[in-house]
PAPA-364777 format. One record per residue: chain; x, y, z negated of N, C-alpha, C in turn; residue in three letters. Coordinates in Angstrom, 3 decimals, padded with zeros to 6 digits. Example, Ala and Ser with C-alpha at 12.3 -4.5 7.8 and 13.67 -1.06 7.14 Angstrom:
2
REC  unit        nX        nY        nZ       caX       caY       caZ        cX        cY        cZ  code
REC     A   013.190  -005.690  -007.800   012.300  -004.500  -007.800   013.200  -003.300  -007.800   ALA
REC     A   012.850  -002.250  -007.080   013.670  -001.060  -007.140   012.900   000.030  -007.870   SER
***
This chain:
276
REC  unit        nX        nY        nZ       caX       caY       caZ        cX        cY        cZ  code
REC     A   019.389   001.540  -010.049   020.204   002.720  -010.354   021.449   002.288  -011.130   MET
REC     A   022.573   002.906  -010.800   023.805   002.478  -011.465   024.120   003.272  -012.720   ASP
REC     A   023.281   004.284  -013.044   023.486   005.051  -014.263   024.485   006.175  -014.136   GLY
REC     A   025.119   006.335  -012.944   026.073   007.412  -012.740   025.332   008.665  -012.302   ASN
REC     A   025.126   009.598  -013.228   024.364   010.808  -012.948   025.294   011.972  -012.657   LEU
REC     A   024.847   012.940  -011.845   025.661   014.120  -011.565   025.959   014.880  -012.860   PRO
REC     A   027.084   015.610  -012.879   027.400   016.423  -014.070   026.260   017.378  -014.394   PRO
REC     A   025.959   017.492  -015.692   024.924   018.410  -016.193   023.506   018.028  -015.761   ASN
REC     A   023.338   016.833  -015.186   021.999   016.429  -014.739   021.025   016.354  -015.903   ALA
REC     A   021.547   016.078  -017.100   020.681   015.934  -018.270   020.869   017.078  -019.260   LEU
REC     A   021.396   018.188  -018.794   021.626   019.323  -019.691   020.322   019.744  -020.361   ALA
REC     A   020.324   019.742  -021.684   019.152   020.163  -022.439   018.075   019.113  -022.574   GLY
REC     A   018.326   017.903  -022.077   017.308   016.846  -022.160   017.865   015.668  -022.941   PHE
REC     A   017.120   015.238  -023.952   017.503   014.093  -024.772   016.465   012.989  -024.573   ASP
REC     A   016.834   011.875  -023.947   015.850   010.812  -023.727   015.450   010.060  -024.988   PRO
REC     A   016.251   010.130  -026.053   016.021   009.298  -027.236   014.637   009.478  -027.862   ALA
REC     A   014.146   010.718  -028.075   012.803   010.850  -028.653   011.709   010.256  -027.767   PRO
REC     A   011.883   010.346  -026.461   010.891   009.784  -025.543   010.903   008.255  -025.595   HIS
REC     A   012.086   007.682  -025.676   012.200   006.227  -025.819   011.542   005.775  -027.115   VAL
REC     A   011.757   006.525  -028.203   011.161   006.179  -029.493   009.637   006.229  -029.429   ALA
REC     A   009.086   007.240  -028.758   007.625   007.331  -028.633   007.065   006.166  -027.836   GLU
REC     A   007.770   005.777  -026.787   007.305   004.638  -025.984   007.326   003.355  -026.801   MET
REC     A   008.347   003.184  -027.603   008.414   002.002  -028.458   007.382   002.050  -029.573   ASN
REC     A   006.990   003.262  -029.988   006.029   003.433  -031.073   004.601   003.365  -030.594   GLY
REC     A   004.005   004.502  -030.242   002.590   004.498  -029.844   002.370   003.877  -028.465   ARG
REC     A   003.442   003.880  -027.608   003.307   003.231  -026.307   003.491   004.139  -025.112   GLY
REC     A   003.545   005.443  -025.302   003.785   006.358  -024.187   004.423   007.641  -024.695   TRP
REC     A   005.027   008.355  -023.765   005.616   009.645  -024.073   005.228   010.627  -022.977   THR
REC     A   005.251   011.913  -023.285   004.928   012.956  -022.320   006.122   013.900  -022.192   ILE
REC     A   006.560   014.129  -020.963   007.565   015.144  -020.664   006.806   016.293  -020.012   ILE
REC     A   006.580   017.358  -020.765   005.638   018.391  -020.330   006.181   019.288  -019.217   GLU
REC     A   007.477   019.489  -019.175   008.043   020.432  -018.201   008.729   019.700  -017.048   ASP
REC     A   008.241   018.541  -016.699   008.925   017.724  -015.688   008.944   018.410  -014.324   PHE
REC     A   007.806   018.953  -013.891   007.734   019.704  -012.635   007.471   021.171  -012.952   LEU
REC     A   008.350   022.050  -012.463   008.111   023.477  -012.652   007.172   023.983  -011.547   ASP
REC     A   006.885   025.270  -011.561   005.929   025.822  -010.596   006.413   025.656  -009.153   GLU
REC     A   007.723   025.747  -008.945   008.257   025.606  -007.584   008.022   024.193  -007.055   VAL
REC     A   008.316   023.188  -007.890   008.135   021.802  -007.436   006.652   021.441  -007.334   ARG
REC     A   005.831   021.990  -008.201   004.394   021.760  -008.071   003.873   022.321  -006.749   LEU
REC     A   004.329   023.522  -006.402   003.896   024.131  -005.144   004.389   023.313  -003.955   ALA
REC     A   005.610   022.801  -004.042   006.151   021.982  -002.959   005.373   020.677  -002.825   ALA
REC     A   004.993   020.095  -003.964   004.181   018.870  -003.942   002.862   019.142  -003.240   PHE
REC     A   002.187   020.192  -003.633   000.874   020.497  -003.051   000.978   020.771  -001.550   ARG
REC     A   002.010   021.499  -001.162   002.173   021.821   000.255   002.442   020.566   001.078   ALA
REC     A   003.215   019.626   000.519   003.560   018.414   001.259   002.402   017.419   001.328   ALA
REC     A   001.551   017.412   000.300   000.471   016.423   000.264  -000.798   016.914   000.935   ILE
REC     A  -001.016   018.230   000.984  -002.282   018.770   001.471  -002.658   018.280   002.874   GLU
REC     A  -001.724   018.246   003.846  -002.105   017.788   005.188  -002.509   016.319   005.241   PRO
REC     A  -002.169   015.559   004.216  -002.441   014.120   004.209  -003.731   013.755   003.474   ARG
REC     A  -004.328   014.707   002.796  -005.542   014.435   002.041  -006.776   014.514   002.928   LEU
REC     A  -007.798   013.728   002.553  -009.093   013.834   003.212  -009.470   012.691   004.116   GLY
REC     A  -008.603   011.668   004.223  -008.879   010.608   005.197  -009.154   009.248   004.569   ALA
REC     A  -009.134   009.136   003.244  -009.176   007.805   002.629  -010.012   007.840   001.360   TYR
REC     A  -010.706   006.744   001.102  -011.351   006.506  -000.186  -011.069   005.066  -000.600   ARG
REC     A  -011.092   004.818  -001.905  -010.765   003.500  -002.413  -011.659   002.406  -001.872   GLY
REC     A  -011.098   001.191  -001.796  -011.810   000.035  -001.233  -012.643  -000.709  -002.264   ARG
REC     A  -012.448  -000.404  -003.531  -013.157  -001.118  -004.595  -013.200  -000.217  -005.823   ASN
REC     A  -013.896  -000.683  -006.849  -014.067   000.130  -008.055  -012.744   000.376  -008.763   ALA
REC     A  -011.796  -000.566  -008.663  -010.514  -000.378  -009.350  -009.706   000.732  -008.684   PHE
REC     A  -009.629   000.727  -007.363  -008.966   001.836  -006.664  -009.727   003.142  -006.873   GLU
REC     A  -011.041   003.010  -006.967  -011.899   004.176  -007.125  -012.605   004.504  -005.833   GLY
REC     A  -013.913   004.307  -005.791  -014.669   004.535  -004.565  -014.766   006.015  -004.209   LEU
REC     A  -014.510   006.868  -005.202  -014.491   008.317  -004.972  -013.096   008.862  -005.286   THR
REC     A  -012.095   008.034  -005.028  -010.697   008.387  -005.283  -009.883   008.194  -004.012   THR
REC     A  -008.995   009.123  -003.739  -008.116   009.017  -002.578  -006.712   008.673  -003.052   GLU
REC     A  -006.115   007.692  -002.394  -004.750   007.284  -002.710  -003.901   007.373  -001.450   ARG
REC     A  -002.715   007.935  -001.588  -001.766   008.010  -000.490  -000.550   007.195  -000.906   ILE
REC     A  -000.417   006.021  -000.304   000.635   005.089  -000.680   001.976   005.468  -000.040   TYR
REC     A   003.043   004.804  -000.516   004.401   005.031  -000.012   004.757   006.518  -000.073   THR
REC     A   004.413   007.157  -001.167   004.621   008.591  -001.309   006.095   008.963  -001.184   LEU
REC     A   006.977   008.115  -001.704   008.401   008.417  -001.707   008.947   008.598  -000.297   VAL
REC     A   008.301   008.015   000.696   008.771   008.112   002.068   008.169   009.263   002.845   GLY
REC     A   007.436   010.151   002.182   006.678   011.181   002.900   007.194   012.602   002.694   ARG
REC     A   008.377   012.742   002.113   008.918   014.084   001.957   009.993   014.143   000.896   GLY
REC     A   010.910   015.083   001.044   012.034   015.199   000.124   011.566   015.481  -001.304   ARG
REC     A   010.507   016.271  -001.466   010.047   016.580  -002.813   009.657   015.306  -003.556   VAL
REC     A   009.075   014.337  -002.846   008.647   013.090  -003.493   009.851   012.204  -003.822   PHE
REC     A   010.884   012.256  -002.981   012.119   011.532  -003.284   012.745   012.065  -004.578   GLU
REC     A   012.808   013.402  -004.665   013.427   014.017  -005.834   012.663   013.691  -007.116   ASP
REC     A   011.337   013.690  -007.033   010.522   013.371  -008.206   010.758   011.929  -008.644   ILE
REC     A   010.814   011.008  -007.687   010.966   009.586  -008.013   012.321   009.267  -008.625   ALA
REC     A   013.345   010.090  -008.329   014.703   009.788  -008.792   015.236   010.829  -009.765   SER
REC     A   014.369   011.623  -010.357   014.797   012.684  -011.268   015.676   012.110  -012.389   ASP
REC     A   016.856   012.697  -012.625   017.782   012.137  -013.621   017.203   012.012  -015.024   PRO
REC     A   016.312   012.933  -015.423   015.721   012.832  -016.763   014.884   011.555  -016.885   ARG
REC     A   014.100   011.294  -015.848   013.291   010.078  -015.854   014.175   008.840  -015.798   LEU
REC     A   015.222   008.882  -014.964   016.117   007.735  -014.860   016.744   007.394  -016.213   MET
REC     A   017.064   008.424  -016.991   017.671   008.190  -018.304   016.703   007.492  -019.250   ALA
REC     A   015.425   007.836  -019.194   014.423   007.170  -020.027   014.241   005.727  -019.569   VAL
REC     A   014.125   005.525  -018.264   013.895   004.179  -017.742   015.058   003.245  -018.055   LEU
REC     A   016.269   003.803  -018.057   017.454   002.977  -018.292   017.457   002.344  -019.674   ALA
REC     A   016.654   002.871  -020.601   016.558   002.271  -021.930   015.732   000.986  -021.918   ALA
REC     A   014.986   000.762  -020.854   014.074  -000.396  -020.795   014.378  -001.351  -019.646   PHE
REC     A   014.982  -000.859  -018.588   015.196  -001.666  -017.390   016.680  -001.878  -017.130   LEU
REC     A   017.026  -002.990  -016.503   018.410  -003.317  -016.191   018.954  -002.370  -015.116   LYS
REC     A   020.284  -002.232  -015.043   020.864  -001.401  -013.980   020.394  -001.843  -012.594   PRO
REC     A   020.303  -000.861  -011.692   019.798  -001.089  -010.333   018.326  -001.476  -010.329   ASN
REC     A   017.571  -000.986  -011.330   016.128  -001.209  -011.312   015.531  -000.591  -010.056   PHE
REC     A   014.309  -001.004  -009.733   013.698  -000.675  -008.447   012.440   000.159  -008.610   LEU
REC     A   012.140   000.928  -007.590   010.835   001.575  -007.476   009.858   000.536  -006.955   LEU
REC     A   008.786   000.316  -007.669   007.821  -000.724  -007.307   006.615  -000.173  -006.563   SER
REC     A   006.163   001.022  -006.926   004.996   001.636  -006.278   005.128   003.140  -006.369   ALA
REC     A   004.616   003.821  -005.355   004.728   005.282  -005.303   003.546   005.815  -004.517   SER
REC     A   002.584   006.432  -005.206   001.461   006.998  -004.471   000.806   008.168  -005.198   HIS
REC     A   000.176   009.014  -004.402  -000.611   010.120  -004.932  -002.020   009.625  -005.212   ALA
REC     A  -002.667   010.230  -006.193  -004.025   009.837  -006.581  -004.845   011.101  -006.760   ILE
REC     A  -005.902   011.240  -005.965  -006.803   012.386  -006.096  -008.181   011.855  -006.474   CYS
REC     A  -008.593   012.123  -007.709  -009.888   011.665  -008.216  -010.913   012.768  -007.980   ILE
REC     A  -011.917   012.469  -007.175  -012.919   013.468  -006.819  -014.070   013.479  -007.829   TYR
REC     A  -014.823   014.565  -007.883  -015.967   014.639  -008.805  -016.934   013.480  -008.590   PRO
REC     A  -017.421   012.942  -009.687  -018.362   011.831  -009.623  -017.725   010.470  -009.749   GLY
REC     A  -016.394   010.399  -009.736  -015.728   009.106  -009.884  -015.982   008.526  -011.270   GLU
REC     A  -016.211   007.215  -011.304  -016.448   006.523  -012.566  -015.114   006.148  -013.221   GLN
REC     A  -015.176   005.833  -014.496  -013.970   005.434  -015.222  -013.432   004.115  -014.677   ALA
REC     A  -012.140   004.031  -014.566  -011.475   002.807  -014.125  -011.473   001.791  -015.271   GLN
REC     A  -011.504   000.522  -014.929  -011.422  -000.509  -015.959  -010.063  -000.442  -016.651   SER
REC     A  -010.060  -000.717  -017.947  -008.816  -000.729  -018.697  -007.981  -001.936  -018.290   LEU
REC     A  -006.684  -001.724  -018.123  -005.831  -002.763  -017.558  -004.377  -002.507  -017.965   HIS
REC     A  -003.490  -003.423  -017.576  -002.051  -003.224  -017.716  -001.436  -003.245  -016.325   THR
REC     A  -000.325  -002.536  -016.161   000.251  -002.374  -014.825   001.164  -003.514  -014.400   ASP
REC     A   001.657  -004.315  -015.329   002.530  -005.412  -014.896   001.936  -006.784  -015.196   ASP
REC     A   000.589  -006.836  -015.192  -000.084  -008.111  -015.480   000.175  -009.149  -014.392   ALA
REC     A   000.495  -008.701  -013.173   000.730  -009.660  -012.078   002.043  -010.412  -012.263   PHE
REC     A   002.909  -009.972  -013.187   004.070  -010.770  -013.566   003.598  -011.728  -014.658   TYR
REC     A   003.387  -012.956  -014.271   002.705  -013.918  -015.133   003.664  -014.491  -016.180   ASN
REC     A   004.026  -013.627  -017.126   004.922  -014.000  -018.221   004.164  -013.754  -019.518   VAL
REC     A   004.074  -014.758  -020.400   003.278  -014.602  -021.622   003.730  -013.406  -022.468   PRO
REC     A   002.761  -012.785  -023.113   002.979  -011.686  -024.047   002.923  -012.234  -025.474   ARG
REC     A   003.467  -011.511  -026.462   004.182  -010.235  -026.328   005.544  -010.435  -025.687   PRO
REC     A   005.993  -009.445  -024.990   007.276  -009.489  -024.293   007.714  -008.065  -023.969   ARG
REC     A   008.999  -007.891  -023.678   009.451  -006.590  -023.197   008.786  -006.284  -021.853   PRO
REC     A   008.632  -005.037  -021.514   008.008  -004.701  -020.239   008.879  -005.123  -019.063   PRO
REC     A   008.250  -005.615  -018.026   008.948  -005.919  -016.778   008.883  -004.704  -015.855   ILE
REC     A   007.912  -003.852  -016.095   007.777  -002.617  -015.336   007.521  -001.436  -016.262   GLY
REC     A   007.853  -000.249  -015.779   007.569   001.002  -016.484   006.786   001.887  -015.530   ILE
REC     A   005.730   002.509  -016.029   004.859   003.341  -015.196   004.993   004.816  -015.547   SER
REC     A   004.795   005.633  -014.530   004.772   007.086  -014.687   003.481   007.605  -014.081   VAL
REC     A   002.789   008.472  -014.796   001.648   009.207  -014.259   001.988   010.686  -014.336   ILE
REC     A   001.929   011.369  -013.202   002.269   012.778  -013.147   001.057   013.636  -012.867   GLY
REC     A   000.910   014.711  -013.627  -000.220   015.620  -013.471   000.157   016.759  -012.520   ALA
REC     A  -000.474   016.786  -011.352  -000.341   017.932  -010.455  -001.402   018.969  -010.841   VAL
REC     A  -002.587   018.486  -011.182  -003.590   019.297  -011.877  -003.568   018.879  -013.349   ASP
REC     A  -003.855   019.804  -014.230  -003.912   019.471  -015.656  -004.901   018.339  -015.903   ALA
REC     A  -004.567   017.427  -016.807  -005.451   016.331  -017.192  -006.317   016.781  -018.368   PHE
REC     A  -007.628   016.655  -018.217  -008.562   016.960  -019.296  -009.539   015.804  -019.429   THR
REC     A  -010.236   015.763  -020.546  -011.260   014.726  -020.732  -012.312   014.846  -019.641   VAL
REC     A  -012.658   016.069  -019.267  -013.728   016.268  -018.288  -013.339   015.802  -016.887   GLU
REC     A  -012.084   015.972  -016.498  -011.726   015.633  -015.112  -011.087   014.262  -014.953   ASN
REC     A  -011.140   013.431  -015.981  -010.712   012.049  -015.819  -009.360   011.711  -016.392   GLY
REC     A  -008.954   012.371  -017.455  -007.679   012.045  -018.091  -007.575   010.549  -018.355   ALA
REC     A  -006.418   009.990  -018.040  -006.183   008.564  -018.274  -006.404   008.231  -019.744   THR
REC     A  -007.039   007.094  -019.996  -007.308   006.648  -021.362  -006.259   005.617  -021.768   ARG
REC     A  -005.648   005.808  -022.916  -004.550   004.972  -023.393  -004.939   004.284  -024.706   MET
REC     A  -004.544   003.038  -024.858  -004.783   002.296  -026.102  -003.464   002.236  -026.886   ILE
REC     A  -003.333   003.026  -027.943  -002.072   003.046  -028.693  -001.698   001.671  -029.223   PRO
REC     A  -000.434   001.345  -029.103   000.075   000.090  -029.645  -000.214  -001.140  -028.824   GLY
REC     A  -000.998  -001.007  -027.757  -001.397  -002.199  -026.989  -000.246  -002.811  -026.212   SER
REC     A   000.854  -002.072  -026.050   002.014  -002.624  -025.342   002.662  -003.762  -026.133   HIS
REC     A   002.327  -003.853  -027.421   002.896  -004.919  -028.258   001.951  -006.102  -028.420   ARG
REC     A   000.767  -006.045  -027.833  -000.205  -007.117  -028.005   000.256  -008.412  -027.342   TRP
REC     A  -000.220  -009.513  -027.918  -000.023  -010.821  -027.290  -001.009  -010.994  -026.147   SER
REC     A  -000.822  -012.028  -025.356  -001.763  -012.326  -024.280  -003.162  -012.579  -024.842   SER
REC     A  -003.239  -013.260  -025.994  -004.537  -013.543  -026.608  -005.219  -012.255  -027.063   ALA
REC     A  -004.452  -011.301  -027.567  -005.031  -010.029  -028.017  -005.551  -009.215  -026.832   GLU
REC     A  -004.844  -009.255  -025.717  -005.324  -008.549  -024.525  -006.628  -009.171  -024.043   VAL
REC     A  -006.679  -010.506  -024.019  -007.901  -011.196  -023.599  -009.064  -010.879  -024.532   ASP
REC     A  -008.796  -010.845  -025.838  -009.852  -010.552  -026.802  -010.366  -009.126  -026.622   ALA
REC     A  -009.487  -008.202  -026.312  -009.903  -006.824  -026.086  -010.813  -006.723  -024.872   PHE
REC     A  -010.491  -007.456  -023.831  -011.296  -007.411  -022.610  -012.700  -007.954  -022.832   ARG
REC     A  -012.823  -008.924  -023.720  -014.133  -009.548  -023.924  -014.933  -008.903  -025.063   THR
REC     A  -014.247  -008.448  -026.090  -014.958  -007.955  -027.274  -014.680  -006.494  -027.604   ALA
REC     A  -013.763  -005.866  -026.875  -013.421  -004.484  -027.190  -012.447  -004.406  -028.344   GLY
REC     A  -012.176  -003.182  -028.779  -011.211  -002.999  -029.851  -010.966  -001.537  -030.113   GLY
REC     A  -009.709  -001.158  -030.282  -009.395   000.245  -030.600  -009.929   001.193  -029.528   PRO
REC     A  -010.293   002.386  -029.966  -010.821   003.387  -029.048  -009.692   004.015  -028.249   LYS
REC     A  -009.881   004.157  -026.913  -008.830   004.796  -026.102  -008.637   006.262  -026.475   PRO
REC     A  -007.413   006.736  -026.285  -007.102   008.152  -026.464  -006.930   008.798  -025.092   GLU
REC     A  -007.542   009.950  -024.856  -007.381   010.617  -023.562  -005.990   011.209  -023.419   PRO
REC     A  -005.401   011.033  -022.251  -004.074   011.542  -021.970  -004.208   012.960  -021.399   LEU
REC     A  -004.412   013.924  -022.291  -004.537   015.309  -021.865  -003.143   015.929  -021.785   GLU
REC     A  -002.823   016.526  -020.642  -001.505   017.138  -020.463  -001.565   018.196  -019.372   MET
REC     A  -000.655   019.163  -019.423  -000.707   020.271  -018.476  -000.179   019.868  -017.099   PRO
REC     A  -000.487   020.670  -016.094   000.077   020.465  -014.767   001.598   020.501  -014.858   ALA
REC     A   002.238   019.563  -014.181   003.691   019.464  -014.211   004.219   018.444  -015.191   GLY
REC     A   003.371   017.967  -016.098   003.797   016.978  -017.091   003.733   015.574  -016.504   ALA
REC     A   004.514   014.672  -017.088   004.396   013.256  -016.774   004.225   012.468  -018.065   ILE
REC     A   003.537   011.343  -017.955   003.480   010.362  -019.031   004.246   009.132  -018.561   ALA
REC     A   005.060   008.582  -019.431   005.858   007.396  -019.127   005.485   006.322  -020.136   VAL
REC     A   005.218   005.109  -019.663   004.776   004.066  -020.575   005.104   002.680  -020.034   PHE
REC     A   005.240   001.685  -020.914   005.516   000.319  -020.476   004.350  -000.237  -019.670   PRO
REC     A   004.681  -001.110  -018.726   003.640  -001.752  -017.931   002.738  -002.663  -018.741   GLY
REC     A   003.087  -002.915  -019.994   002.271  -003.750  -020.878   001.195  -002.964  -021.614   THR
REC     A   001.181  -001.634  -021.471   000.215  -000.804  -022.196  -001.160  -000.860  -021.529   LEU
REC     A  -002.210  -001.047  -022.300  -003.577  -001.045  -021.780  -004.023   000.407  -021.571   VAL
REC     A  -004.508   000.697  -020.381  -004.894   002.062  -020.028  -005.843   002.020  -018.834   HIS
REC     A  -006.378   003.174  -018.457  -007.232   003.263  -017.275  -007.665   004.700  -017.049   GLY
REC     A  -007.805   005.086  -015.795  -008.233   006.446  -015.479  -009.635   006.695  -016.015   ALA
REC     A  -009.893   007.936  -016.405  -011.216   008.302  -016.895  -012.144   008.719  -015.767   GLY
REC     A  -013.388   009.001  -016.112  -014.379   009.476  -015.143  -014.183   010.973  -014.905   ALA
REC     A  -014.331   011.393  -013.653  -014.237   012.823  -013.342  -015.636   013.424  -013.373   ASN
REC     A  -015.957   014.087  -014.481  -017.267   014.724  -014.652  -017.207   016.230  -014.358   ARG
REC     A  -016.074   016.676  -013.825  -015.918   018.086  -013.505  -016.418   018.359  -012.082   SER
REC     A  -016.307   019.594  -011.669  -016.744   019.983  -010.324  -015.579   020.073  -009.351   ALA
REC     A  -014.368   019.666  -009.788  -013.175   019.798  -008.953  -012.408   018.485  -008.897   ARG
REC     A  -011.684   018.247  -007.795  -010.808   017.073  -007.750  -009.678   017.207  -008.757   PRO
REC     A  -009.113   016.081  -009.141  -007.952   016.081  -010.023  -006.816   015.334  -009.325   ARG
REC     A  -005.766   016.065  -008.973  -004.654   015.508  -008.212  -003.540   015.065  -009.153   LEU
REC     A  -003.014   013.866  -008.884  -001.937   013.310  -009.695  -001.093   012.391  -008.804   ALA
REC     A  -000.113   011.762  -009.419   000.677   010.758  -008.700   001.154   009.717  -009.695   TYR
REC     A   001.543   008.572  -009.179   002.148   007.552  -010.026   003.394   007.019  -009.349   THR
REC     A   004.426   006.807  -010.155   005.628   006.099  -009.738   005.787   004.939  -010.710   SER
REC     A   005.923   003.732  -010.174   006.088   002.572  -011.040   007.408   001.887  -010.695   GLN
REC     A   008.107   001.472  -011.723   009.450   000.916  -011.575   009.472  -000.490  -012.164   TYR
REC     A   010.430  -001.294  -011.739   010.470  -002.676  -012.246   011.907  -003.162  -012.378   CYS
REC     A   012.051  -004.243  -013.114   013.350  -004.875  -013.251   013.879  -005.261  -011.861   GLN
REC     A   015.191  -005.258  -011.685   015.750  -005.509  -010.351   015.619  -006.945  -009.883   PRO
REC     A   015.140  -007.836  -010.755   015.053  -009.245  -010.390   013.625  -009.702  -010.086   TRP
REC     A   012.669  -008.759  -009.973   011.295  -009.153  -009.645   010.864  -008.491  -008.337   VAL
REC     A   009.767  -008.985  -007.771   009.253  -008.439  -006.518   008.499  -007.134  -006.791   ARG
REC     A   008.687  -006.164  -005.904   007.999  -004.886  -006.038   006.581  -004.965  -005.484   THR
REC     A   005.719  -004.031  -005.935   004.345  -003.993  -005.433   004.302  -003.570  -003.966   GLN
REC     A   005.005  -002.487  -003.643   005.057  -002.013  -002.261   006.333  -002.527  -001.601   GLU
REC     A   006.197  -002.968  -000.350   007.347  -003.448   000.405   007.946  -002.266   001.168   ASN
REC     A   008.866  -001.576   000.524   009.412  -000.361   001.114   010.314  -000.641   002.308   PHE
REC     A   010.872  -001.866   002.399   011.684  -002.202   003.570   010.867  -002.086   004.859   TYR
REC     A   009.601  -002.491   004.781   008.736  -002.431   005.953   008.003  -001.103   006.054   LEU
REC     A   007.748  -000.465   004.920   006.921   000.745   004.914   007.691   001.995   005.342   ALA
REC     A   008.996   002.022   005.068   009.784   003.228   005.348   010.828   002.902   006.421   ILE
REC     A   010.754   003.541   007.573   011.715   003.274   008.649   013.157   003.530   008.213   PRO
REC     A   014.091   002.763   008.769   015.495   002.927   008.406   015.999   004.337   008.724   LYS
REC     A   015.508   004.933   009.811   015.930   006.290   010.135   015.615   007.245   008.994   ASP
REC     A   014.497   007.027   008.327   014.115   007.865   007.191   015.000   007.552   005.983   ARG
REC     A   015.248   006.274   005.738   016.058   005.873   004.589   017.474   006.429   004.718   VAL
REC     A   018.008   006.493   005.945   019.369   006.995   006.149   019.532   008.421   005.646   ARG
REC     A   018.459   009.203   005.650   018.527   010.604   005.232   018.387   010.773   003.731   THR
REC     A   018.076   009.720   003.013   017.810   009.818   001.581   019.089   009.799   000.772   MET
REC     A   019.026   010.392  -000.412   020.168   010.391  -001.318   020.420   008.967  -001.830   ALA
REC     A   021.673   008.640  -002.152   021.984   007.283  -002.631   021.116   006.793  -003.787   PRO
REC     A   020.770   007.636  -004.795   019.908   007.112  -005.855   018.549   006.640  -005.350   PRO
REC     A   018.003   007.322  -004.347   016.709   006.908  -003.798   016.875   005.622  -003.002   VAL
REC     A   017.930   005.520  -002.220   018.194   004.294  -001.470   018.291   003.101  -002.422   GLN
REC     A   018.955   003.316  -003.550   019.083   002.248  -004.539   017.728   001.844  -005.095   SER
REC     A   016.889   002.824  -005.418   015.554   002.524  -005.942   014.709   001.741  -004.948   LEU
REC     A   014.942   001.952  -003.666   014.167   001.259  -002.632   014.698  -000.143  -002.345   LEU
REC     A   015.800  -000.526  -002.990   016.306  -001.882  -002.830   017.572  -001.997  -002.024   GLY
REC     A   018.131  -000.876  -001.581   019.393  -000.908  -000.852   020.535  -000.879  -001.861   TYR
REC     A   020.561  -001.930  -002.665   021.523  -002.050  -003.755   021.662  -003.521  -004.093   SER
REC     A   022.658  -003.835  -004.892   022.928  -005.211  -005.321   022.789  -005.303  -006.831   ILE
REC     A   022.069  -006.316  -007.281   022.037  -006.646  -008.702   022.958  -007.838  -008.905   THR
REC     A   024.019  -007.699  -009.703   025.005  -008.776  -009.847   024.358  -010.101  -010.235   PRO
REC     A   024.852  -011.219  -009.700   026.038  -011.242  -008.842   025.772  -010.930  -007.354   PRO
REC     A   024.564  -011.276  -006.875   024.347  -011.059  -005.439   022.872  -010.894  -005.068   PHE
REC     A   022.012  -010.554  -006.031   020.599  -010.369  -005.709   020.422  -009.153  -004.809   LEU
REC     A   019.769  -009.365  -003.679   019.540  -008.282  -002.736   020.461  -008.285  -001.546   GLY
REC     A   021.340  -009.277  -001.444   022.290  -009.307  -000.327   021.563  -009.544   000.997   MET
REC     A   022.231  -009.195   002.078   021.726  -009.452   003.431   022.801  -010.232   004.177   VAL
REC     A   022.587  -011.527   004.314   023.576  -012.399   004.977   024.973  -012.183   004.408   SER
REC     A   025.036  -012.187   003.070   026.285  -012.056   002.314   026.883  -010.659   002.388   ALA
REC     A   026.130  -009.687   002.888   026.604  -008.307   002.952   025.768  -007.418   002.037   SER
REC     A   026.316  -006.265   001.664   025.574  -005.286   000.887   024.466  -004.701   001.761   HIS
REC     A   023.256  -004.527   001.232   022.151  -004.043   002.066   022.367  -002.653   002.657   PRO
REC     A   023.240  -001.847   002.062   023.506  -000.528   002.640   024.088  -000.643   004.046   LEU
REC     A   024.768  -001.760   004.317   025.332  -001.931   005.658   024.241  -001.986   006.724   LYS
REC     A   023.020  -002.381   006.295   021.904  -002.445   007.247   021.542  -001.071   007.792   CYS
REC     A   021.943  -000.023   007.085   021.601   001.317   007.525   022.569   001.850   008.585   LEU
REC     A   023.693   001.154   008.793   024.600   001.547   009.870   023.906   001.311   011.204   ASP
REC     A   023.946   002.292   012.080   023.199   002.207   013.334   023.679   001.069   014.224   GLU
REC     A   024.944   000.662   014.111   025.471  -000.396   014.976   025.457  -001.766   014.312   ASP
REC     A   024.804  -001.824   013.112   024.773  -003.112   012.391   023.626  -003.969   012.902   TRP
REC     A   023.859  -005.261   013.045   022.806  -006.194   013.428   022.964  -007.453   012.575   ALA
REC     A   021.864  -008.059   012.134   021.950  -009.273   011.317   022.682  -010.372   012.087   PRO
REC     A   023.513  -011.172   011.422   024.236  -012.253   012.109   023.327  -013.177   012.893   PRO
REC     A   022.101  -013.356   012.427   021.207  -014.302   013.105   020.881  -013.836   014.527   ILE
REC     A   020.998  -012.549   014.794   020.693  -012.043   016.139   021.885  -012.199   017.079   THR
REC     A   023.042  -012.624   016.530   024.228  -012.715   017.358   024.539  -014.158   017.780   ARG
REC     A   023.670  -015.103   017.401   023.941  -016.507   017.751   023.947  -016.708   019.265   ASP
***
């Protein structure tokens, strides 16, 4: 993202307190992120896609449904992933032209067990303590409660060293706090924060989503170049195209044969290698 937001995009929203909370306890909550109209649009767009998948292992959740590449499945998901309020918070932690790393819906069904506590950017093998390489978002489509599997957060764990994280995994430590929040709220936190979904002991599914972002110089979790057809990308707003990698990080990270990747979206464009 280049940081150029539409006029009044942040009217009435101050990212500074949210940035301070993330630096302090490790996460912040934006309670009014999705209003009733956007919640209804989310539910309408996701409903036809639910019911066909369950997790492959305990970490995904054997009684949990995940719909990957959410950003490519409807305009409402594009708008959520690129919301200017969220972009303003992320810009305090990530370099310009940061990328969307993962985008999926998560529906935890009754009977699901608690997920193991983990960090979201552990696959970037850089010793801790360190600044986050990724920032995660968890969005509540259904309200998060202790009974239905509210994510468990370890306050202050985003500042732990690698040795402290290892010690926690083997011997335990601070008690997790449940991330209880109303429908429409999001939690934003560094990828270094220790957390994990809770067990769903209720009688109803709990629908949510996650958007994860990363520095523009690292590899993303989802390969959106292959996952989202160019015809679909052409219809997206420029901020979303940038998040998907159709952008340049100076001096030339992300180029395509010395050209800007946006040129790849021109219907008559072909890579030079095909013209030999």
